[in-house]
C-alpha positions as CSV (number, residue, x, y, z in Angstrom):
1,X,-2.4,-87.5,130.2
2,X,-0.5,-84.4,131.0
3,X,-2.2,-80.9,131.4
4,X,-0.8,-79.8,127.8
5,X,-2.6,-82.6,126.3
6,X,-5.6,-82.1,128.3
7,X,-5.8,-78.5,127.3
8,X,-5.5,-79.4,123.5
9,X,-8.1,-82.0,123.9
10,X,-10.2,-79.5,125.7
11,X,-10.0,-77.0,123.0
12,X,-10.7,-79.6,120.4
13,X,-14.0,-80.7,122.5
14,X,-15.1,-77.0,122.8
15,X,-14.6,-76.3,119.0
16,X,-16.3,-79.6,117.7
17,X,-19.4,-79.1,120.2
18,X,-19.6,-75.3,119.4
19,X,-22.1,-74.5,122.4
20,X,-21.4,-73.9,126.1
21,X,-20.2,-76.9,128.3
22,X,-20.4,-77.0,132.1
23,X,-17.1,-77.0,133.9
24,X,-18.2,-79.9,135.7
25,X,-18.8,-81.9,132.5
26,X,-15.4,-80.9,131.2
27,X,-13.9,-82.2,134.5
28,X,-15.9,-85.5,134.4
29,X,-14.8,-86.1,130.7
30,X,-11.2,-85.8,131.3
31,X,-11.5,-87.2,134.9
32,X,-9.9,-84.4,136.7
33,X,-10.8,-82.3,139.5
34,X,-13.0,-79.1,138.6
35,X,-10.1,-77.0,140.0
36,X,-7.7,-78.4,137.5
37,X,-10.1,-78.2,134.6
38,X,-10.6,-74.3,135.6
39,X,-6.8,-73.7,135.5
40,X,-6.6,-75.5,132.1
41,X,-9.5,-73.4,130.7
42,X,-7.9,-70.2,132.2
43,X,-4.7,-71.0,130.6
44,X,-6.2,-71.9,127.2
45,X,-8.2,-68.5,127.2
46,X,-4.9,-66.7,128.1
47,X,-3.0,-68.5,125.5
48,X,-5.6,-67.6,122.7
49,X,-5.6,-64.0,123.9
50,X,-1.8,-64.0,123.7
51,X,-1.4,-65.3,120.2
52,X,-4.1,-62.8,118.9
53,X,-6.3,-66.0,117.9
54,X,-9.4,-65.3,115.8
55,X,-11.5,-67.1,118.5
56,X,-11.6,-66.6,122.2
57,X,-12.8,-68.7,125.2
58,X,-16.0,-67.4,126.8
59,X,-16.9,-68.1,130.3
60,X,-20.8,-67.9,130.6
61,X,-21.5,-68.7,134.2
62,X,-20.2,-72.1,134.9
63,X,-20.0,-72.9,131.4
64,X,-17.3,-72.4,128.6
65,X,-17.4,-72.0,125.0
66,X,-15.2,-71.3,121.9
67,X,-16.4,-68.2,119.9
68,X,-15.2,-65.9,117.1
69,X,-13.9,-62.6,118.3
70,X,-16.3,-59.6,118.0
71,X,-14.0,-57.7,116.0
72,X,-14.4,-60.1,113.3
73,X,-18.2,-60.3,113.2
74,X,-18.6,-58.1,110.1
75,X,-16.0,-60.1,108.1
76,X,-17.7,-63.3,109.1
77,X,-21.1,-61.9,108.5
78,X,-20.0,-60.9,104.8
79,X,-18.4,-64.3,104.3
80,X,-21.6,-66.1,105.4
81,X,-23.8,-63.9,103.1
82,X,-21.5,-64.6,100.2
83,X,-22.0,-68.3,100.9
84,X,-25.6,-67.8,101.3
85,X,-25.8,-66.1,98.0
86,X,-23.5,-68.7,96.1
87,X,-25.2,-70.2,92.9
88,X,-27.0,-73.6,93.1
89,X,-25.3,-76.5,91.9
90,X,-26.7,-79.1,89.6
91,X,-27.4,-81.3,92.4
92,X,-29.2,-78.5,94.3
93,X,-31.5,-77.8,91.2
94,X,-32.2,-81.5,91.0
95,X,-33.1,-81.9,94.7
96,X,-35.4,-78.8,94.4
97,X,-37.1,-80.3,91.3
98,X,-37.8,-83.5,93.1
99,X,-39.3,-81.7,96.3
100,X,-41.0,-78.9,94.4
101,X,-42.9,-81.4,92.1
102,X,-43.7,-84.1,94.8
103,X,-43.7,-82.2,98.0
104,X,-43.9,-82.9,100.9
105,X,-41.4,-85.6,100.6
106,X,-38.7,-87.5,102.7
107,X,-35.0,-87.1,102.3
108,X,-35.1,-90.9,101.3
109,X,-37.7,-90.2,98.6
110,X,-35.5,-87.7,97.3
111,X,-32.4,-90.1,97.4
112,X,-34.4,-92.9,95.8
113,X,-35.3,-90.6,92.8
114,X,-31.5,-89.2,92.5
115,X,-29.8,-92.4,93.4
116,X,-27.2,-90.6,95.7
117,X,-27.1,-89.3,99.2
118,X,-28.8,-85.7,99.4
119,X,-28.1,-84.9,103.1
120,X,-25.8,-82.0,102.5
121,X,-27.6,-80.7,99.5
122,X,-30.8,-80.7,101.6
123,X,-29.0,-79.0,104.6
124,X,-27.8,-76.1,102.0
125,X,-31.4,-75.7,100.5
126,X,-32.6,-75.3,104.2
127,X,-30.0,-72.8,105.0
128,X,-30.8,-70.9,101.8
129,X,-34.6,-70.9,102.9
130,X,-35.5,-72.5,99.7
131,X,-37.0,-75.6,101.3
132,X,-38.2,-76.3,105.0
133,X,-39.4,-79.0,107.1
134,X,-43.0,-79.6,106.9
135,X,-43.6,-82.1,109.7
136,X,-43.0,-85.7,110.0
137,X,-44.4,-88.8,108.3
138,X,-46.3,-91.2,110.3
139,X,-43.9,-94.3,109.8
140,X,-41.4,-95.8,112.0
141,X,-38.5,-93.3,112.6
142,X,-40.9,-90.5,112.0
143,X,-38.8,-89.1,108.9
144,X,-39.0,-85.4,108.2
145,X,-41.0,-84.0,105.3
146,X,-39.8,-81.2,103.2
147,X,-41.5,-78.7,101.0
148,X,-40.7,-75.5,99.3
149,X,-40.9,-72.2,100.9
150,X,-42.2,-68.7,99.8
151,X,-38.6,-67.7,99.3
152,X,-38.4,-70.5,96.7
153,X,-41.4,-68.8,94.8
154,X,-39.6,-65.5,95.1
155,X,-36.3,-66.8,93.9
156,X,-37.9,-68.3,91.0
157,X,-40.1,-65.5,90.2
158,X,-43.3,-67.5,90.5
159,X,-46.4,-66.8,92.4
160,X,-47.4,-70.4,93.0
161,X,-46.3,-73.9,92.4
162,X,-49.0,-74.1,89.6
163,X,-46.7,-72.0,87.6
164,X,-44.0,-74.7,87.5
165,X,-43.6,-76.1,83.9
166,X,-45.1,-79.5,83.2
167,X,-43.0,-82.3,83.7
168,X,-42.0,-84.1,80.3
169,X,-44.2,-87.1,79.4
170,X,-42.6,-90.4,79.9
171,X,-41.2,-91.7,76.6
172,X,-43.6,-93.9,74.9
173,X,-42.8,-97.5,74.2
174,X,-41.9,-96.6,70.6
175,X,-38.2,-96.9,71.2
176,X,-38.6,-100.4,72.5
177,X,-40.8,-101.4,69.5
178,X,-38.2,-100.0,67.3
179,X,-35.6,-102.2,68.9
180,X,-37.6,-105.2,68.7
181,X,-38.5,-104.5,64.9
182,X,-34.8,-104.0,64.2
183,X,-34.0,-107.4,65.7
184,X,-36.5,-109.2,63.6
185,X,-34.7,-108.4,60.6
186,X,-31.8,-110.5,61.4
187,X,-33.9,-113.6,61.8
């Protein structure tokens, strides 16, 4: 791999990882000398500065990280705040209901009730601080348990979970009996 390709790959790795990486680790990943890795990183930083990129390369001791430029901090903060205040989707309300009425519950329990993967929804609800991790279940794999937060109570204007409306009663067997009776007319 030539230096230009390595530089692009280093940029991709730094972006994907999102946290500082040691120079030595970068050099070993790309099987190059640390001096060459440092030149490549220096060149990457200069190119980002030269083109006025919204991200910059930070050097933190012997580690490197891609980060947004400080002049965009307010814009980024506003964007994240808007995203945080975005209305909840139908899926989010369903997951919240399952957790609120059955807590503490595992992600697999929620997925079993809903019949679909809930990873992204649970992550969003945690970011919005409507649910939180409540420990781990004492089973193989030690799955996380989730429950609602005081923020959940505040957002839904209730002081305790006791104020949640009661769950609807399961439908009685009447509809099944009616189906059986309607079928007996044809005999």
